[in-house]
N, C-alpha and C positions, 0 to 999 in steps of 0.2 A: 592706304598706309603711305606714310612719308618714306623718304629715301634713308632715314636714319634705321640703322640696324637695332633690333631689340635684343638685349642680352638675356641669357637664361635666367638671371637674377631677377631682372625687372619683370619678365614674364612670369616667374612664380610669385612674385610680390603681388602682382595683379590678380593672379589666380586665387591667392590666399584671401586678398581683400574682397574679391567677388564672392567667396565663399562665406564671408561674414554676413551675406544677406540671408543665410540660413538661419532664421531666429524664430519665426512664427511656427507654431504646430496646431493645426486645426483638429477639431475632433474632441470628444470628451476626455478630460482629465481623470484619471482613475482615483477614486477614493473607496477604501474598503467598506463594506455594508456595515451598517450599524449593529452592534452586538444586541441579542434580544434583551428585552428589559425584564423579563421573567427572573425571579429569584429562586424559584422552585421547579423541580420537574414533575411533581405530583400534584393532583388537585386537592389532596388533603396533606397534612403535615406528616413528613418522614419520622419514623420512630427514632429514638437515639440509639437503641441497640436492639439486636434480635433476641429471641428467646434462647435459653440455654437447656442442654439435655445432657445428662450423665452418660454419654456414650461417645464412641470415637467419632470426631468430627462435629461434636455437639456444642462446642464453646460458643458463648455470645459474641457477636461481632458488632463492634461500635462504629457508627457512621461519623466520621470526623470531617467537618466542613473545611475545605481549602488545604487538606493534607496533601502535599506534592507526591507525585508518582515517580518512583526510581526508573532509571533508564533501563535496567535489567529487572523489570517488574516480577517476572516469573521466578525470582529468587525468594519470593515471599513464601513459597511452598517448602523451602528449605531442603531441596532434594538435589544433590550433586549430580546424580545421573541424569536428572531432567535438565539441569543447567548445561551438561556437557552435550546432550542431544540437541538442544536449541542453538547452541554455539556452532555445532556441526552443520545444522540445518541452514543457519544464516550464511554459511560459507559456501555450502554445495547444493543447495536447492536450485533446480534450473528455472524455475519460475521467477526466482529473485535475481538470478543472473540475467534473465531476459529483460527484467525491469531496470536493471543497471545499465544494459546495453541501449535501452529506449532512451533513458535519461541522457546518455552520452550523445546520442543521435540528436536530441533536442539542444543540448548545450552547443554542440558544434555547429548546428543549423544556425542557432542565434549568433554565434560568433561570426559566421560567414556574413550574415545580414549586418552586423555592425560595421563590417569592413566597408560596406557601401557608403559609409558616411565619410570616407576619406578618399582622396584622389587616387586614380589607379595609374601606376607608372609601367610602362613597357618599353622594351628596346626592340627594334626591328632593322634587319639588314637585307638588302637585295642586291643582286648582281645580274646583268644581262649583257648579251652580245647582240648589237643592233644593225641593221642595214636599212639605210633611209633611201627613198625614192630619189633619183637623180633629176626627176622632173620638178622637184621642189628645192628650196634653198638648202644649203647644207646646215645642218642642225649644229654643228660644232665651230668653234672659233678658228680652227685651222682650215676649215673647208672640206674635211673629209666626211664620206657619207658612210663609213663602216666605223663604229665606234663602240666602245663599252660604256655601261652606266652603272655605276656602284652608289649605293646609298646606305648610311648608317643614321638611324633617328632615335632620339628619345622622345617619347610620346607620354603626355600627361593628359588625362581626362578627368573631369570632376563633374558629377550631377549635383547642382546647387540645390539643396533641400529647402527651397524657400518656405514651403508650406508645411514641412515636417513629415512628408509621407515616408520617407526612408527612416526616419527616426521612430515613427509610429509603427512601421513594420518591424524594426528591431525591438521595440517595446513589446509588441505582441509575441514575438519569438521568445524574448527573455521571460515572459510570463508563462508561455507553454512550457519552457524549461522548468520553471519553477513548480508548475503544476505536476509535471513528471517526478521532481523531486519528492514532492508529497506523496505522490502515488507510490513511489518506491518505499517511502516510510509505512504507508498502508500496506504495502506488501510484506515488509518485515513484521509489522504488527500482526497481520493476518496469519503469517506462517507460524510466528511463536504461539499465537493463540491456538492454532491448530494442533501444534505438537503437545501443548499442555492439555488440551482437551482429549487428544488421543491417548495420552498417558493416563489421565483420570478415568477414561472409558476403559482402558485395559485393567486398571486396578478395581473398577467396579465389576467387571466381568469376571476377574480372578475372586472376588468376594462372593458373587453369586454362584459361581462353581463351588466354592467351599461350602456355602449353605446348602447347595443342591447335594453335595456328596455327604454332608452330614445328615441330611434327611434320608438319604438312600441308606446310610449306615443304620440309622434308627429303625427304618423299616425292615432292613434285613434281620436285625435283632428281634423285631417283632415278629417276623415270619418263622424264624428259627424257634421261637417259644411256641408258635401256634402249630408249627410241625411236631414239636415234642408233645403238645397236648393231643393232637390228632392221633399220634402213635400210641397213646395210651387210651385211646377211645373216649377221651373227655371232650372232643371238639370234633365237628362235623367236617368233612373234606371241603364242603363248599366254602367255609370261612377260610380255609388255608388258601384255596383257589382265589377267593377275593383279595386277600393280602398280596398274593403273587402278582395279580393283575395290577394292583396299585403300584407295587415296587417296580414292575415293568413301565408302567406309565411315567413315573418319576425319572426313571432311567432315560426315557427318551428325551428329556430336557437337557441332558448332557451335550449331545452332539450339536444342537444349535448354539449353546453357548461356546463350545469349543471352536465352532466355525467362526463365531463373531470374534473371539480372542485372536484366532489366526489372522482374520482380516484386519484387526486393529494393529497386529504386529507388522503386517505387510504395509499398512498405511504409514506406520512411523518409518519403515525403510524408505518409503517413497519420498516422505517429507524431508528426510535427511540427504536426499540425493543418492540413494543406493538401490539397486534391484533387490527384489524380493528374495533373492538367494543370499542376502547379506542383512537379515533383520538385526536389529540392535541387541547387543548381549544383554543390556540391562532390562531389567523387568520391573514392574511397578505395582505397589500394594498401597492401599488407602492408609494403612498404618504408618507408612513411610513418608507420607505427606503431611505437612504442617498446614493447619488452617489459619490464616492471619486473623488477628482479633480487631485490629484498627483498619477500616476501609475508608478510602479517600471518596469525597464528594465534592467536586470542583463546581464552583458557580457556573450557571449557564454561560454567562458572558466570557469565561475562561475556557469552558469546555470547547465552544466553537473555534478558538484559536489553537487548541490542543489536538483537536481531531484532525488527522492528516487528510481524511476524504473531505471535510469541509474546507480546509486550507487549499486542497487541489481545486475544488469547485470555485473558490474565491479566485485563484489565480487564472482559471479558464475564463471567468467573467472579465478579468482584466484584459487577457488576450483579445477577447471579443470586442471589448470596448475600443482597444487600439486599433482594431481592423476597421472600425467605423472612420477614425481619422485617416487611415490609408485610403479608403474609397472616397473620402472627401477631397483629399489631396489629389487624387487621380483625375478630378474634375477640373482642376485649375492648371494654369500653365506650368510646363516642365522646362526648367532651365538647365543648361549644360555649357561648360566651359572646355576648352582644349588648348594643349600646347604641344607643338612638334619643335624638336630642335636637333640639328644634327649636321652631317656633311654629305656633299654630293660631288662626285668626280667621275671622269671617264676611265680612270684606272683605280685599282685598290690601293695601290701605293701612294696615291695622291690625296687618299681621304685624310681629313683633319689638317690639311695644309692651309695656310692663309688664303682666303678668297673662296673656300669650297663650302663655308658654313651657310645653313639655311635655317630659318625659323618661321613659324606660323603661330599666331595667337588668335583665337576666335571664340566666339559663343553664339548661342542661339536659344530660341524657346520653341516649344510646341504647345499649342492649344487646340483640343478637339472641338470641332464645332459642329459635326453631325456624325453621330455613331449609331443611329437608330435606337437610342435610349439605353445603350448597353452599360455606360457608367453610372446612370441613374439607377439602373436596375441592381447593379452591383452594390451601390451604396445602400439601398433599400434592403438587400439580402444581408449585409453587414449589420444594419440596425435592427433586423429580425434575428440575427444570430446573437446579438447583445441580449435581446430580449429572452431568447431561449436559454442563454447561459444564466441569466438572473433567475429565471424560474427553476432551473436545475439546482442552483445554488440554495434557494429557498427550500426546495425539496430535499437536499442533502441535509440542512439544518433540522427540518422537521424529522427526518429519520434518525438523525443523532439524538434528538430530544427523546424520541420513542425508545431507541435502544437503551439509554440510561434510565429512563422511567420503567421500562419493562424489567431490567436487571435488578434495580432497586426493590421492586416489588416482588420479583422472584426471590431475592435473598431473604426478605422478610417472610415470605410463605414458606420457603425451604426449611427454615428454622422450625416453624410450627409443623411442617410435614414430618420433619426428623423427630420431633417429640412425640407425635402420634404413632409413626412407625416403631420407634424404640418401645413404647408402651405396649403396642400390638405384638411386638416380638417377644417381649418379656412374658406378656400374658399367655401368648400362644405356646411358649416354651414350658411354663408352668402347667398349663392345661394339658400338654402332652405328657409330662412326667406324672401328673396325677392320673391321667387316663390309663397309662401303661401300668402303674401300680394297681389300679382297679382291675385292669385286665388279668394280672397275675393273681388277684384275689377272686376273680371270677365275677366281679360286680358290673362289668360293662361288656357289650358285645363288640363284634368287630367293626360294625358301622361307627360306633363312637370312636374308636381307635382310628379308623381311616380319616374321619373328619378332623381329628386333631392332628394327625400327621399332615395332612393337606394345608390346614391352617397354618400349622408352623413353617412349613416350606414357603408358602406364599408371603408370610411376613417376615421371614429371614431374606428372602430375595428383595422385598420391598425396603427393607432396611438398607441393605447395600446400595440400592438405587438412590434413595434419598440422601444417604451420605455423600454419594458421588455428585449429586446435584448441588450440594453447597459448595464443593471445590470448583466445579465447572462454572457456577454462576459467580463465584468470586473472580475467577479469571475473566469472565464475560464483563464485569464491571471494569476492571482494568482496561480491557480493550475498548469499551464503549467510551471511556474517558480519555482515550488517545494513547495510552501505553507508555508515556514518560519519555518519548524519543528526544525531547528538548534536553533531558538530563543524562543522556547516555555517555557523553564525552568525559564526564566526571567519574563515572564509576563503570564504564564499559571495558570489555577486553581488547585484544589487539584487533579483532575483526571489526569491533564497533568503530575504533578510530579511524579506519579506513573508509568508512561509509560517507556518502554525500552529506553535506550540511545544508539543511534547509533554514529559512528564517525562523528563528524561535519565537514563540508567544511573546506578546508585548505587554502581558498582563503584569499586575503587581506581584511582588514576591509571595511565595506560598510558605505554609509551614513545612519543614523538612520532613521527607519521607522517613518512615521507620522500617 
């Protein structure tokens, strides 16, 4: 260096100019995978609407292409108690809270990495009491061998990101944070779906309990009639015993149903973040749930942008690709710059006086020449990681297609199953009525009555189950299509507005949700 003192302004200007070298970014530039070219989910054409049946939950459902999904999609069931439970679950469920914390960790980690793209500024101060050897020259200007040394320095260091390794690392962590954002959306969607299905299952169990209790009451009426017949000598005791055994057998179906109902109530308590000592006060009946008639069917190209699990897999692929750039940059020279500017004096009260200032500006680079192949192996590992993420993305997309296809087919078959179950229940009820009248007239034996009673009980329970399947598979379709998270800010509640905001789908506008 020359004898000219470098000012801090000149040093900073040089540092910033040198930082301008950071322009190139090695490694692959991420581009979202192309959406699937398929226009349909099924190998054959999807029907326009399902079959209709004149029974609870038997309305025809129409499949509407590109009908958008509301942010609070569960409101399609028009149940305020269900809406309240889901709102409570979104606020208090510990799994969702854990996902929120995981997202915050990822966001702050990414923010910390982005700070590496800027200079680091520190201040340092030292003070010491020194005694120099008198065999050497005096280290001070006044010739004393005992002196103090005080230093106050401003230090600026900067890693010049010439090949983009720091920026690629920040890009990767940003993508990981985005993946966590979509995983949080997936957690919200799964939680809401679980609450809906738990409520529908509870309603189904209550319907099955009612059907079983009706069957028990009819069998008790039959038993009372047979006992009167036996008391007057018109019927053998064995026929009465047979009916008693059938009644007892039917009554054994109640405890398992009661147990399942209790378990569903406990599940709802857990989902809303409560212990099982505080099950929800609200109860659910199928009659209090509305079955929507218009069902959305998003195009496959839109579905992959709406599904949070697919978007999370896409962000993970982005993160893995950026790590390839990091690995490549680590194989290239690493440049750094530094500046120290401050004051040095033999007494603390002399600091910052004229003549005590000192400055140092410098830079350097490091290039690895031999490391046993470690950097090359890390690059190959990063490339393999990107291939793994790409395969996982494809797997997630295939699973999403299967989910939608399975649900569409289930909705179609649910309607047909409900029609058959309703017909079977009506026929079984009519047959039981006729058989009981014939029993009173003495035209039929006890075995005919038992067969009619068993058939009616089974058909009534099957009807309740098929009714619930339509509601549950309707919820499954909304879940399979992504759940409308991109619309929640327009119609969501207070809890919704505080949720993290992920990048919305970039697809074209859809028809408004009904």
